[in-house]
N, C-alpha and C positions, 0 to 999 in steps of 0.2 A: 529367512525372508518370507513374507506372506505370499500367498498364491497370486493375488491380484498384481502385486509389484513384480513378481517373477514373470507373469504373463506379459506385462507391459515391456519389461526389459528384453524378454525373448523376442517380442515384436520388433524392438529396435535393432536387435542383433540380426534378425532376418532382413531388415531394411538395409543395414550397412553391408551385409553380404551380397544383397542384390545389386547395390551400387558398385561393389567391387567387381561383380560379374560383368558389369557394363564396361569396365576398364581392364581388359585382359592383360594389357602391358604394364599395369601398375605393379609396383614392387610390394611384396608382402613382407612386413618387418615383424619379427617376434623376438622375445627374450625369455628368460627363465626366472622363476621365483628363487631367490637365494635366502630370503628371511621373511618372516611374518611376525610382527609384534605391534602391540598398542594400536590395533585397528588399521595398520598400514603394511603393504607389501614392499619389500625391497626387490627390485627386478634388475637383473644384469643382462647386458647384451643389446639394449635399445640404442645406445650411443647418442648421436645427435639427431636421430629421427623422431624423438619424442619430446618436444618442448612442453613446458608447463601448460596444462589444459588439454593435452591430447587424450582422446578416449582410447580405451583398449578393452580387449576381451580376455578374461581369464578362462582358459579352456579346461574347465572342470565339467562334471556331469551333474546337473545342467551348468552351462557356462554362466558367468556373471560379469557384468560390466564394471569397469573401473576408470579412474581418471588420474593422470599424472599431476601431482600437487607439488612436486619438488624433486630435488636430486641431491645426493651427498656422495662425494668421492667416486663419481662415475657410475653410481647405482641410482636408479630412478625410484622415487617413492610413489606408490600407487595406492590411492584410497578407493574402496569399493562402494558400488551402489547397492550392495547386498551383503550377505554373510560370507564369511571365509571358510565355510564348511567344505571339506574335500580338497583343500589346497595343501600341497606338500612341497618340499624342496624339489626344484626341477620342473614344476608345473609350467606349462607353456603360457605365455602372455602375448597376444597378437594385437598389434595396433590396428584400429579400424578408422576409416575416414569419418570426419565430422560431417553429419548430414543435417544441417540446420533446417528447422521447419519452414515450409513455404505456405504461409497463410493466404486466405482469400476471403471475400465477403461471405462465402458459404460456411465459414467458421463461426459466424455469429449464431448464438444460441447453443453453442457446444461447450463441453467440459473436457479439458485436456490436462495432461501431466507435464512435468518439466521438459520432456523430450518432444512435446507436441503430439503425443499419442492420445487418441480419444478414449476417455473413460466411460463414455456413453455409447460405445460402438454397438453393443448388443441391442440398444433401442433405436439408434439413429444411423448406424452403418459407419463406413469408413469416412475419413475427412477428405475434402477436395484438396488437391495440390495446386497451389498458386504458382505464379511465374517466378517471383523473386524470393530468395531465402532471406530470413531475418538475420541480423547480426546480434548475437547474444551479448557481446562485450563492446557495444558501440560507444562512440564518443558523443558528448553533448554538442550542440551547435556552438560556434564561437561566440564569445560574449559580445563582440562588436557587430555580429550579424543577426542577433536576436531582436525580435520585436519587444516592445514594452508589454506589460500585462494588459489584457484587453478588457472589454466591458464585463459587467456583472452577469453571471449565469442565473437564470431563473431556477431555483432549487425546489420550489413547492413546499418549503418549510419557512415558518415565520422567522426563526432565529437566524438562519443563513441569509434570508432576504434582507434583514435589517441590521442586527448587531454584528454579525460575522459574515460579511459578504464573501463569496467565492467568485473570483473573476477568471476569465479565460487565461490559462497559463499559470494560474496561481497554485501554490503547493501548501496544503494545510496538514498539520499533524493532529490526530485525535489521541490525547493522552488519558489513559484510564487503567484501572485494574480490571480484573476479569469479571464478567457477568453484569455489566452496567449498560448494555444495549448498543455496543459498538457495531455489531453485525447488522442489527435492525436499522441503524442510522445509515450505514453504507448502502443497504438494499433500497431504502427509501430514496436516497439521492440517485442511485443508479436508475431507478424507474422514473423519477420526476424531473431531474435536471435537464436543461435544454442543451443536450449534447447529442452527437451522432452515434458514438460508440463508447461503450464502457468495457474496460478491461479490469477484471477482478482477480486479484491474486490471493488465494487462501493458503497462507504459508504456515505450516505447523498446526493447523486446526485438527481437532478430534475428528476421526473419520465419520462418526455418527452425525456430526454437525454439518458436514458438507451437503448431504442430501437434504437435510432440513433447511439449510440456508437457501439452496437452489429452488426447492419445491414450495416451501411455505413462505420464507422471508422475502426472497427475491421475486418469486412468482413468474408466470409465463410472460407477462408484459416486460418485466425488467430483463429476463433472460433473452428475449428475442433480439435485443440489440447489444448483447454482452457476450464476451468470451471469458469463461471462468478457468483459471489456471490453478491446479490443486497439487499441493504436497502435504500429506497428512502428518500428524505428530509422530507416527511410527516409521515414516520414511527416513532414509539415511540423510545426514547433513548435506551431502553433495546434491541430492535431488531437491531438497528445500532451496538451496542456493540457486540451483539451475532454474527452478520454477520462478524465482524472483527475477532472474535475468530475462527469462522468456516473457513474463508479463510486461516488463519494461520494453523489450524489443517489439512486442506486438503493438503496444501503444505507439511506438515510433513508426511502425509500418503504416498504421492508419493515419497518423499525423502527416506523414510525407505524401499522402494521397489526398490532402486537403480536408480531412475530417477534424471536427472538434472532439477530442478524446478525453474521457474521464478515467484516469487510472486510480484504482482503489486497492490498497494492500492491507491485509489483516493476517499477520502483523509484521511490521518492520523489525520488531524485537526478535522474532523467531529467525528471521534471516540473519541478523547480527549474531545470534547464538550459534547458528549453523556455521557461519564463517569462522567464528571463534574456535569451534571444534576442529574444523579443517586446518586452520592456521596453526593451532597448538599441536595437532598431530604431525604437521610438517616441521615442527621444531621451533616455532616462533614463541618467544616468552610472553606471558601475560603482563598487563600494565594496569589500566584503570578498571577496577571492579572485575578483574579476571579477563577483560577483553584485551587482546593484543593490539598494538598500534595500527596494524593494517586494517582493522575493523572500521575505524573512523575514516580512513582514506577511502575505503570501499564504499561506505555509506555516502560520503560527500560526492564521489563520482557518480554513483547510482542516482542520487536525488537530483543532480544537475542535469541528467538526461531528460527529466521531465521539465515542464515549463513552457514558455512561449516558443513558437517555432521560428524559423529563420525569416528575416525581413524580406520575403519574396512571395510572389503570387503563387497560389496553388499549394501552399503549405499551411496546415492547421496548427493547433496548439495541444499540449497535454496538460490539462488541469489534474491535480493529484491530491489524494487523501491517503495518508499513511497512519495506521494505528500504532501506538507505542504503548506497550504494557509497562506500567510503573509498579514496582514492588512496594507494597504497603503504602500506596498513594504518595510515595516520595517523588515529588516532581523535580527534585534536584539531583537525582542519581546521575552518574556520568553519562549513560547512554541517552536518557531523556534530555539532559541538559545540552548535549552535543547536537542532537537532532533538532531541538528547538532553535538553535542558532543557524541551522542549515535551511530551515523552511521559511515560508512567507507568512507564517501565522500559526498559532496553536489553539486548540480547542480542548478544554479540560472537562471530562465527564466525571461527575462526582457520585460516589456510592451513596452518600446520605440523601441526595436528591432522588436517586433511583429507588431507595428504600421507602421514600414517602410517595412513590407512585407517579412521579412526573417524568415523562419521556418525550423527547430525548433529554437525558439527565445532564444537560450542559450547564456548567457553572459560568455564566456569562461574564461575571466580574473578574474571573481569573483567565479569561480567554481573550485573544487578540487576533484580529485580521489586519495584516499590514497593508491591505489595499485601501483602508480608510485613512484619511478622509477623502482621498482623491477620487474614489469611484462613485461617491454619492454627491447629491446636490447640497447646497447650504442648508436648505430647509430640512432635508433628510438627516444631515449630520446634527442639526439642532435637536431633532426629535430623539435621536440615539443618545446624545449627551444628556439631555434632560431625564430620559428614562434611567440611564445608568446612575445619575446623581441620586435619584430616589431609591434605587435598588441598593446603592452603597450605604445610604443613610439608614435604611431599614436593617441592613446586616449589622451595622454598628450598634443599633438600638435593640436588636433582637434579644440579647441576654436580659436586658432590663424589662422588656415586654414579657418574657417568660416568667420572670420573678414578680410581675405585677408592680414594678417600681416606677412605672411611668404613668402619669395621668393625662388623659386626653385634654386638648386645648392648652397644654403647657407650652408647646412649641408648634407653630403652624406648619413648618417644613416637615417636622416629624409626623404630624397628623396626616399630611399629604402622602408621605412615604408609606404610612400604614394603609391608607386608602388605596394606593396603587398596587400594593403587594399582591393580593389575590388575583386581580385582573391581569397583571403582568405574568403571574405564574400560569394562568390559563392560556395566555397568549403564547408563551414559550412551549407549552405542551403540544400545540399544533393539532394532534389527532389525525383524522383521515382527510382533513381539508388539504387542498393543494393550491394555496394562494399564490398570486403573482406578486412581484415586488411592489407594485402600486397598491394592491390590496393589503399587503402586510403593513406598509407605512400608513395607509388610511386607517386601519384598525388600531395601530399604535397611537395615532393622533387622537382618535376617538377616546381611547382609554385614558390618555392623559388629560383630555378636556373634561371628561365626565367625572374624574376623580379630583378635580380642582388643581391639576398640575399643568396649566397651560404652558406651551413652549414659547420662550421669548423669541423675538425676531432674530434670525441668524445673523452672525457677523459676516460681513462681506469678505471674501477672500478670492485671490486669483484662481481661475479654473485651470486644471492641468489634466492631462490624459495619462493613462497607465497607472501603475501601482508601485 
């Protein structure tokens, strides 16, 4: 176990011991290790005191935290948050009370791990302790009590302002391979979107990239209204899963206090892989692409916790963006396909677009926001449909254009599609500009007008609210 993780877990052990000291009449329950294999301990003597999810301390030197992930024949299965070095038959395992974090507004601008322990303590000191603890495994609001998806968020990016709107309480997935600009896109939205609080979960990221993301990509302005929850690639699966639960619980905490929250997770795939390792260690058989069945039920429950808040005053919404890593750009792999069906839209980031230098590298024609057409006016929808039509025609004709097999003036619609291609590519690149929704649609209209692609009058349709 690396030194940083060991120090963080030691801090959590000290915290739980302090809580125990405040309750002198509390019963101390412990068992003994009877077997250790395949990354899991079998612990005898805990009886009914340790349901699944209970935290425990393995009393080695130094001690290591663990969690009950199941039981078999009266023996509890305990997975560790660190290495099993020094554990032998008869090693004592003591149950420790769950001490869920108690966040407050003072947490904004801070970086924490899955236990809520500050990773930036040496620079910024200890975290403030709020009044109410978060519930790591909370339930989503009842379907009949939730609001509809709210109005569009100002995102400061042309593509999300127009083609792929993000509304209050909407959940989008960013589907991409590695190295195509997912983190930069998340950071831009965290800084520019019209929200109150951003909760950013970096699950399974390389340790080197965490500091780079916070200092360079997110920047001080984005960090000032964010809480970053981190579990790096070398952290145990239990800590990655816990970090995901904590990020969601923090979003719920601020939502229940009337804030508009943007929850961003990079990546949902690493959480699913961590849960797979835990479930298979507990004995669950694999099914779709090595993922056990419980993975998809866990994902469904977790994603439902985000979204619109309850239809009551004083409660905000959780708008969410989850990145999904697709292997070999296979958008139909089981995990990606399942998550796509759980969310309110999907955004595809394409490596070929990134390689030609256009960022964000979003493939608009393969991406969908399910808040359209309801969240936009008739005129705005007409602009989007017209632009998509020309982009689609250009893509269909692109092989012939590369071969020189098409002559200009052969087909007026194709000529218009060719004329609009470069201006639309520049429009989607966005750069450092931070346009409003009105400015984005105004520029899109100018592009279509100047390239000879006037937008026809919009078809009238009944107006609705929500998405």
